[in-house]
TINUVEX-86040 format. One record per residue (C-alpha): x, y, z. Coordinates in steps of 0.5 Angstrom, whole numbers. Layout:
% residues N
((X Y Z))
...
END
This chain:
% residues 389
((236 326 172))
((242 328 176))
((246 325 171))
((243 328 165))
((244 335 168))
((250 334 169))
((252 332 162))
((248 338 160))
((252 343 165))
((259 340 160))
((256 340 154))
((254 348 155))
((262 349 158))
((265 345 153))
((260 348 147))
((260 355 149))
((268 356 148))
((267 352 141))
((249 358 130))
((244 356 127))
((244 348 126))
((239 346 124))
((235 339 126))
((231 339 120))
((236 334 116))
((239 330 123))
((232 328 125))
((230 325 118))
((236 321 118))
((236 320 125))
((229 317 125))
((229 316 117))
((223 320 116))
((222 325 109))
((222 332 111))
((215 333 110))
((214 327 115))
((215 334 120))
((214 339 116))
((207 343 112))
((213 344 107))
((215 338 103))
((222 342 103))
((222 342 111))
((224 348 116))
((217 352 117))
((211 349 120))
((211 343 123))
((204 338 121))
((201 334 127))
((207 329 127))
((211 335 128))
((208 337 133))
((208 331 137))
((214 329 136))
((216 336 138))
((213 335 145))
((218 328 146))
((224 329 143))
((227 333 148))
((233 332 153))
((228 333 159))
((221 333 160))
((218 339 164))
((216 335 169))
((224 335 171))
((225 341 170))
((219 343 175))
((215 346 169))
((210 342 170))
((204 347 170))
((206 351 164))
((206 346 160))
((199 343 162))
((196 350 159))
((200 346 151))
((193 345 147))
((191 338 146))
((189 338 139))
((194 340 134))
((189 344 130))
((181 348 132))
((175 345 128))
((178 339 125))
((184 341 122))
((180 347 119))
((186 352 123))
((192 350 125))
((197 355 128))
((204 356 129))
((210 360 130))
((218 360 130))
((222 366 135))
((230 365 134))
((235 371 138))
((242 370 137))
((248 374 141))
((255 375 136))
((259 379 134))
((262 380 126))
((269 376 124))
((270 383 119))
((274 386 125))
((277 385 132))
((274 390 135))
((267 388 133))
((262 389 139))
((258 383 140))
((251 384 139))
((244 382 141))
((239 381 136))
((232 378 134))
((233 374 127))
((227 371 127))
((219 373 130))
((215 368 124))
((207 366 125))
((205 361 121))
((198 358 120))
((195 352 115))
((188 349 113))
((187 342 112))
((180 340 113))
((181 335 108))
((186 330 105))
((185 332 98))
((187 340 100))
((192 345 103))
((192 352 105))
((199 354 108))
((201 362 109))
((206 364 114))
((209 372 116))
((216 374 118))
((216 380 121))
((222 381 122))
((226 385 117))
((227 385 110))
((236 385 110))
((237 381 104))
((236 382 97))
((231 376 94))
((228 376 101))
((220 375 102))
((218 377 109))
((212 372 107))
((209 367 103))
((202 362 102))
((201 357 97))
((195 352 97))
((197 344 95))
((192 339 92))
((193 331 94))
((188 329 89))
((190 322 88))
((196 318 93))
((198 316 87))
((199 322 82))
((204 328 85))
((200 333 88))
((199 340 86))
((203 346 89))
((201 354 87))
((202 359 90))
((208 364 94))
((214 360 96))
((221 357 95))
((222 353 89))
((225 347 92))
((232 346 91))
((239 343 94))
((238 341 102))
((234 345 107))
((238 347 112))
((235 353 117))
((243 354 118))
((244 359 112))
((251 361 114))
((253 355 110))
((256 355 103))
((251 351 99))
((248 357 98))
((252 363 99))
((259 365 94))
((266 366 96))
((266 373 97))
((273 378 99))
((270 378 105))
((268 372 108))
((262 370 103))
((256 374 100))
((249 370 100))
((246 368 93))
((239 366 95))
((236 369 101))
((233 367 107))
((225 366 106))
((227 367 99))
((220 365 95))
((216 366 88))
((211 365 85))
((209 359 81))
((207 352 81))
((210 345 83))
((209 338 81))
((211 333 87))
((211 326 88))
((212 322 93))
((207 317 92))
((213 311 93))
((217 311 100))
((223 312 98))
((223 316 93))
((222 324 91))
((221 328 85))
((220 336 85))
((219 340 78))
((216 346 77))
((216 354 73))
((216 361 78))
((216 368 77))
((224 371 78))
((222 378 80))
((225 376 88))
((232 372 85))
((232 380 79))
((233 383 86))
((238 379 88))
((246 382 87))
((252 380 89))
((259 384 90))
((256 392 91))
((252 391 86))
((256 389 81))
((254 383 78))
((247 381 78))
((244 374 78))
((239 375 72))
((238 380 67))
((231 380 65))
((226 380 71))
((221 376 66))
((225 371 65))
((221 364 67))
((225 360 72))
((225 352 72))
((226 347 77))
((228 339 79))
((228 335 84))
((230 328 87))
((232 325 93))
((233 319 95))
((232 314 100))
((235 307 100))
((234 305 107))
((226 305 105))
((228 301 98))
((234 296 102))
((231 295 107))
((238 292 110))
((241 299 109))
((243 303 114))
((238 310 115))
((241 315 108))
((238 319 103))
((241 322 97))
((239 328 91))
((240 332 87))
((237 339 84))
((237 343 77))
((235 351 77))
((235 355 72))
((234 362 70))
((237 364 63))
((245 363 63))
((244 362 71))
((245 355 73))
((246 353 80))
((246 345 82))
((246 342 89))
((249 334 91))
((247 332 97))
((247 326 101))
((247 324 109))
((248 316 112))
((247 314 120))
((252 310 121))
((248 308 128))
((243 311 133))
((248 316 135))
((253 317 128))
((252 321 122))
((256 324 116))
((253 328 110))
((256 332 104))
((254 337 100))
((256 340 93))
((252 347 90))
((255 350 84))
((254 356 81))
((254 359 74))
((254 365 69))
((258 364 62))
((263 369 62))
((262 371 68))
((264 368 74))
((263 360 77))
((262 358 84))
((263 352 86))
((263 350 94))
((264 343 98))
((261 342 105))
((262 335 110))
((260 334 117))
((259 329 122))
((254 329 128))
((253 325 135))
((248 324 139))
((249 322 145))
((242 323 148))
((236 324 145))
((235 332 145))
((242 333 145))
((246 333 137))
((254 334 137))
((255 337 130))
((262 339 126))
((264 340 118))
((268 343 114))
((267 348 108))
((271 350 102))
((268 355 97))
((272 357 90))
((269 363 86))
((273 364 80))
((272 371 76))
((273 371 68))
((272 379 67))
((279 381 65))
((278 374 60))
((283 370 65))
((281 366 72))
((281 371 78))
((279 367 85))
((276 368 91))
((277 362 96))
((273 362 103))
((273 356 109))
((269 355 115))
((271 350 120))
((265 349 124))
((263 346 131))
((256 345 134))
((251 344 138))
((244 344 139))
((240 342 145))
((233 340 146))
((232 343 152))
((224 342 153))
((219 341 148))
((218 347 144))
((226 350 146))
((232 349 144))
((240 353 144))
((244 352 139))
((252 355 141))
((257 354 135))
((264 355 135))
((266 358 127))
((273 359 124))
((273 363 118))
((279 364 113))
((278 369 107))
((282 373 103))
((282 379 108))
((282 376 115))
((282 370 119))
((277 369 125))
((274 366 131))
((269 367 133))
((262 363 139))
((255 365 137))
((249 364 141))
((242 362 139))
((236 361 143))
((230 358 139))
((222 357 141))
((217 354 137))
((211 351 137))
END
């Protein structure tokens, strides 16, 4: 107990001077599981399923009894759902303290980031209803405050069918929406390409019958995508709101196919609406139980207007159960062709962060970020607190 406590205090002191780091890809590599092993959504993130809810109880650095909070957790429900699967509830609540990179005299602020309520109903093996509502304000173009879907899994050998308003499968879902795989380089840093909680009405087929392969393909409306504007509203991603969007994504786990290999994943996706194309390639490998490497590429293209190429690479280290330390580098390049010749903007990030799952359903996430843009160079620290259930 004392050793863990002193280690925790040391980590906090280190990373508080050096936000949003997600556990989903890291824990998937650590445990060798798909994202859908812990989450309702096949992409990961959002509400946890029964396994994920149970895992959240057991993956923390301290137990409630070690912290003298055992009586508080005695109030925790004993089963995941009510009525034998008819209703399950969950939540995510995040608070953050941060200071803007854009001005030297920016004031540090404390603000809520997320207040989401989830529900799902799965009374049998072949149907599941899910819904989410975020009580926080709509901040980004293309962001939605709610989504809901119904998924039919009629036979294990066939793809599941998901219908409703939800996010198309693209890239590798990550709670850290500051990553450049969903942003584009801009003069003052980055601008959001795929917003937090982006969702559209659509239909998607998800095939996960094989342990080593996930394939998703779908067709979606484009109303929310048509809201996305970049660079002061000068650029619209799509010109026609009624154009359908199409997505295709695959994720391959070689370690499930070749059992002697370390846990790893390799994937790619494409998302297309008319002339707009958004491509992702991503991979991760756990070289040991404690050390992981990962890399991502994201590219977007608007012919005769702009193309973006972003690269991300990082390492995670897990010294103790419930503690993930990370270091990553990112570079993004946006090239414009409005004048007939290319004009480029470049943004670079170096991020040191940690995720400390202090006790069941509670974690602290400190970050220290260096940013290099066309307009400024800055260093900032951020601290986030996350409550979930």
